[in-house]
Structure formats: structure tokens, C-alpha cells
C-alpha positions as CSV (number, residue, x, y, z in Angstrom):
1,M,0.0,0.0,0.0
2,T,1.4,3.4,-0.9
3,D,0.3,7.0,-0.7
4,R,2.1,9.6,-2.9
5,S,0.8,12.6,-1.0
6,P,3.7,14.4,0.7
7,E,1.5,15.8,3.5
8,L,1.8,14.5,7.0
9,A,-0.5,15.2,9.9
10,E,1.2,17.8,12.1
11,E,0.9,15.6,15.2
12,T,2.5,12.7,13.4
13,R,5.3,14.9,12.2
14,R,5.8,16.3,15.7
15,L,5.9,12.9,17.3
16,L,8.4,11.6,14.8
17,E,10.7,14.6,15.3
18,L,10.9,13.6,19.0
19,T,11.5,9.9,18.3
20,T,14.8,8.1,17.6
21,T,15.3,5.9,14.6
22,A,16.2,3.1,17.1
23,T,12.7,3.3,18.6
24,L,11.1,3.5,15.2
25,T,12.9,0.4,13.9
26,T,11.7,-1.5,17.0
27,Q,8.1,-0.4,16.4
28,L,8.4,-1.5,12.8
29,F,10.0,-4.8,13.8
30,K,7.0,-5.5,16.1
31,R,4.8,-5.1,13.0
32,G,6.9,-7.6,11.0
33,F,9.1,-5.1,9.1
34,R,12.8,-6.1,9.5
35,N,14.4,-4.2,6.6
36,T,13.7,-0.5,7.3
37,F,17.0,1.1,8.2
38,V,18.9,2.5,5.2
39,Q,22.3,0.9,5.0
40,S,25.7,2.5,4.5
41,V,24.7,6.2,4.8
42,R,25.6,8.8,7.4
43,R,24.5,12.4,8.0
44,L,27.0,14.7,6.3
45,T,25.6,17.8,8.1
46,P,26.1,17.1,11.8
47,D,24.3,20.3,13.0
48,A,21.1,19.5,10.9
49,P,17.8,19.0,12.7
50,V,15.9,15.7,12.7
51,M,14.6,14.9,9.2
52,V,11.0,13.9,8.7
53,G,9.1,13.9,5.4
54,A,7.4,11.8,2.8
55,A,9.6,10.3,0.1
56,F,9.9,11.8,-3.3
57,T,12.1,9.5,-5.3
58,L,14.8,9.6,-8.0
59,R,16.3,6.5,-9.5
60,M,19.7,6.3,-11.2
61,I,21.1,3.6,-13.5
62,P,24.8,3.3,-14.7
63,A,25.9,6.2,-17.0
64,R,26.3,5.6,-20.7
65,E,28.9,7.7,-22.5
66,D,26.8,8.8,-25.5
67,L,24.0,10.0,-23.2
68,D,25.7,11.4,-20.1
69,H,27.8,14.6,-20.5
70,P,27.7,18.1,-19.0
71,G,25.5,19.4,-21.8
72,M,22.6,17.2,-20.8
73,F,21.7,19.4,-17.9
74,T,20.4,22.1,-20.3
75,D,17.5,19.8,-20.9
76,R,14.7,20.9,-18.6
77,S,13.2,17.4,-18.7
78,H,16.3,15.8,-17.2
79,P,15.0,13.8,-14.2
80,Q,17.7,14.9,-11.8
81,R,17.0,18.6,-12.5
82,R,13.3,18.0,-12.4
83,A,13.7,16.3,-9.0
84,I,15.3,19.5,-7.6
85,E,12.5,21.7,-8.9
86,E,9.6,19.3,-8.3
87,C,10.3,17.7,-4.9
88,P,7.6,19.2,-2.7
89,A,8.3,21.3,0.4
90,D,8.5,19.2,3.5
91,A,9.2,16.1,1.5
92,V,12.5,14.1,1.5
93,L,14.3,13.6,-1.8
94,A,15.4,9.9,-1.8
95,I,17.9,8.9,-4.4
96,D,18.7,5.3,-5.6
97,C,22.4,5.4,-6.7
98,R,22.7,1.6,-6.6
99,K,25.1,2.1,-3.6
100,D,27.7,3.4,-6.1
101,A,29.7,6.2,-4.4
102,R,32.2,6.8,-7.1
103,G,30.5,10.1,-8.2
104,G,28.5,12.7,-6.4
105,C,24.8,12.6,-7.2
106,L,24.3,16.2,-6.0
107,G,26.5,19.1,-5.0
108,D,26.3,22.3,-3.0
109,I,24.3,24.3,-5.6
110,L,21.5,21.8,-5.9
111,I,21.4,21.3,-2.2
112,A,21.1,25.0,-1.8
113,R,18.1,25.0,-4.1
114,L,16.4,22.3,-2.2
115,M,16.9,24.3,1.0
116,E,15.4,27.4,-0.6
117,R,12.4,25.3,-1.7
118,R,12.0,24.1,1.9
119,V,12.5,20.4,1.2
120,A,12.9,18.4,4.4
121,G,16.2,16.7,3.5
122,V,18.0,14.3,1.2
123,V,19.0,10.7,1.5
124,A,21.1,8.9,-1.2
125,D,22.9,5.6,-1.1
126,G,25.7,7.2,-3.2
127,A,28.0,10.1,-2.6
128,M,27.7,13.8,-2.5
129,R,30.0,16.4,-4.1
130,D,31.2,19.6,-2.3
131,V,30.9,18.0,1.1
132,P,33.1,20.7,2.8
133,Q,30.6,23.3,1.6
134,I,27.6,21.1,2.5
135,A,28.8,20.0,6.0
136,P,28.1,23.3,7.9
137,L,24.5,23.5,6.6
138,A,21.5,23.2,9.0
139,F,19.9,20.9,6.4
140,P,19.7,17.0,6.6
141,V,21.9,15.4,4.0
142,Y,22.5,11.6,4.2
143,A,24.8,9.9,1.9
144,A,27.4,7.1,1.6
145,G,30.3,9.6,1.6
146,A,32.0,12.2,-0.5
147,A,33.2,12.0,-4.2
148,A,34.5,14.9,-6.3
149,P,33.5,13.5,-9.8
150,A,30.2,14.8,-11.2
151,S,27.1,12.6,-11.4
152,F,27.1,12.2,-15.2
153,G,30.3,10.2,-15.1
154,I,28.7,7.5,-13.0
155,H,24.9,7.9,-13.0
156,H,22.1,8.2,-15.5
157,A,18.9,9.6,-14.0
158,V,15.8,7.7,-15.3
159,D,12.8,7.8,-13.0
160,L,10.9,10.2,-10.8
161,N,8.6,9.2,-8.0
162,Q,8.6,5.5,-8.6
163,P,9.5,2.7,-6.1
164,I,13.3,2.6,-5.5
165,A,15.9,0.8,-3.4
166,C,17.9,3.1,-1.2
167,G,20.6,1.4,0.9
168,D,19.0,-2.0,0.4
169,V,15.6,-0.7,1.7
170,P,12.5,-0.4,-0.5
171,V,11.2,3.1,-0.7
172,F,7.8,3.9,-2.2
173,P,6.7,7.4,-3.0
174,G,4.9,8.8,0.1
175,D,6.7,6.5,2.6
176,V,7.8,8.5,5.6
177,L,11.5,8.9,6.1
178,V,12.9,9.9,9.5
179,G,16.6,10.7,9.9
180,D,18.6,11.4,13.1
181,A,22.3,11.2,14.0
182,E,22.1,7.4,13.8
183,G,20.7,7.2,10.3
184,V,17.5,7.0,8.3
185,V,14.4,4.7,8.8
186,V,11.7,4.2,6.2
187,I,8.1,3.9,7.5
188,P,5.4,2.5,5.2
189,R,3.0,5.4,4.7
190,H,-0.1,3.6,5.9
191,L,1.6,2.9,9.3
192,A,3.1,6.3,9.9
193,D,0.4,7.6,12.3
194,E,0.2,4.5,14.5
195,V,4.0,4.0,14.5
196,A,4.5,7.6,15.6
197,R,2.0,7.3,18.4
198,D,3.3,4.0,19.7
199,A,7.0,5.1,19.3
200,A,6.3,8.2,21.4
201,E,4.9,5.9,24.2
202,Q,7.9,3.6,23.9
203,E,10.2,6.7,24.3
204,Q,8.4,7.8,27.4
205,L,8.5,4.3,29.0
206,E,12.2,3.9,28.2
207,S,13.1,7.3,29.6
208,W,11.5,6.2,32.8
209,I,13.3,2.9,32.7
210,L,16.6,4.7,32.2
211,R,16.0,6.8,35.3
212,E,15.3,3.6,37.2
213,V,18.6,2.1,36.0
214,K,20.5,5.3,37.0
215,A,18.9,5.0,40.4
216,G,20.4,1.6,40.8
217,K,17.7,-0.8,39.7
218,G,18.7,-4.0,38.0
219,I,17.4,-4.8,34.5
220,F,15.6,-8.1,35.2
221,G,11.9,-7.4,35.2
222,L,12.7,-3.8,34.3
223,Y,14.0,-4.1,30.8
224,P,11.8,-5.5,29.3
225,P,9.3,-4.5,31.9
226,D,7.2,-7.2,33.7
227,D,3.7,-6.7,35.1
228,D,5.0,-5.2,38.3
229,T,7.2,-2.7,36.5
230,R,4.4,-1.7,34.2
231,A,2.2,-1.1,37.2
232,R,4.8,1.1,38.8
233,Y,5.3,3.0,35.5
234,Q,1.5,3.5,35.1
235,A,1.3,4.9,38.7
236,W,4.2,7.3,37.9
237,R,2.4,8.5,34.8
238,E,-0.8,9.1,36.6
239,A,1.1,11.0,39.3
240,M,2.8,13.1,36.7
241,H,-0.5,14.0,35.0
242,E,-2.0,15.1,38.3
243,R,0.7,17.7,38.8
């Protein structure tokens, strides 16, 4: 099931911004989804905020010498250029580079344009160019590393907003991507609201458990919580709500 709309409920977005990718992968695992964490990418912009947005996808295949050259970017129908101008505000541009990091799929000028258009972030399982210029930005950019060569030497852009693989994870248009300092998780769109809600509850429970551990409690019966621990947690929650 997919939904191509980039819009997310504000409450869902708010909860996801407060939730770690570790918690989200746990919630997805509980629902039977094991392959949701994008492999071999890292955040190139360490001061960027948490990334939350619906996926707008771009797919690359290997470059071919008669088709891929600097002059091709004058074509306004070129999929890479269209992706920069058509990715909706608050969406995440997800790029399938076949995990080939020999050439940069985007550089600082295209990243700047996405920022100006208020896109939520970028994740690519290939490399980025101009990483020294990109690194200080307060804009989420996830990639497999840095590479100086331009994209047309390695990649040929073919599809917009079709299902892709990104870091060995299936990404359908409209799936919700969340990125933090640990990496990027892909949430099937139809599960986003319930995963956000249950993840927020898990975060609260685990924050309480962490306080208990720091207070000297052992982990048996606490993590994971048994019935007695859950009863103590519920009493704590009720006391907090009464304040």
C-alpha cells in the first residue's frame, strides 16, 4: 500500500521529530518489518535537525557515454534537474544510486536550491560532491560519503517518484523517512500515524526505565518490563498527569 501525498498530519510529524530511529525500527519490527534502516549512509551535516518527510524518489542507473555529459543538464526534462524543482516542500528527496559512491549525485548548488524550496532533506545511497561546503548547513543530507566526480560520469537519472531501493531498503513514494544522528528509517506510509503514536509511548517508557537504572535498579523485570514494573510505571504516569 502506498500514498504519494507528501502531506503528514502535524501531530504525526511532531511525534516523529521527537523519536529516535532506534525506537522506530523497534516499532516496525513489532509489525513484521525487518528491513527499514537505510544501510551505509551517514549524516553529512552534523548540525542539521531531525529529518521527517514523505519520500519523493529519484532512480539512477549506470551512466552511458553517449547519453551522459555536461550538456545534458540544459534539458529541462532531465530527471535529476526535475527532482530538484519538483520535490515538494516538507518532503524528502530519496535517491537510488545503486550504492555506487564513485561520483557525487548532488552538489552544493543543488542542495542550496532544495533548502530554498523548503524540502525536508535528502538521502542517497551514493556520494555527494562539495561535502566541505555542505557540511556546515543546517539541512539534513544523508549519503554514503564524498566524491568529487560529477554525477554524469557514473549515474544516469531515469525515473521520478517510482519505487526505488535506497541502501537496500525499499522506498515507495509517500513512505515516511525519518533521519537522526544514527541514520534513516523508512516507514510505510499507511503505518506512519500509529508508529509515531506507539513510538512516542515507547520513548516515554524507556526514559522512565533509564531513570530507574540510573537510580540503581537491575534490568531483570525492568527491561523489558514485567507486570509489576508496568504497574509502577503507570502509577508514575498518573502522578505526573495530576501535577
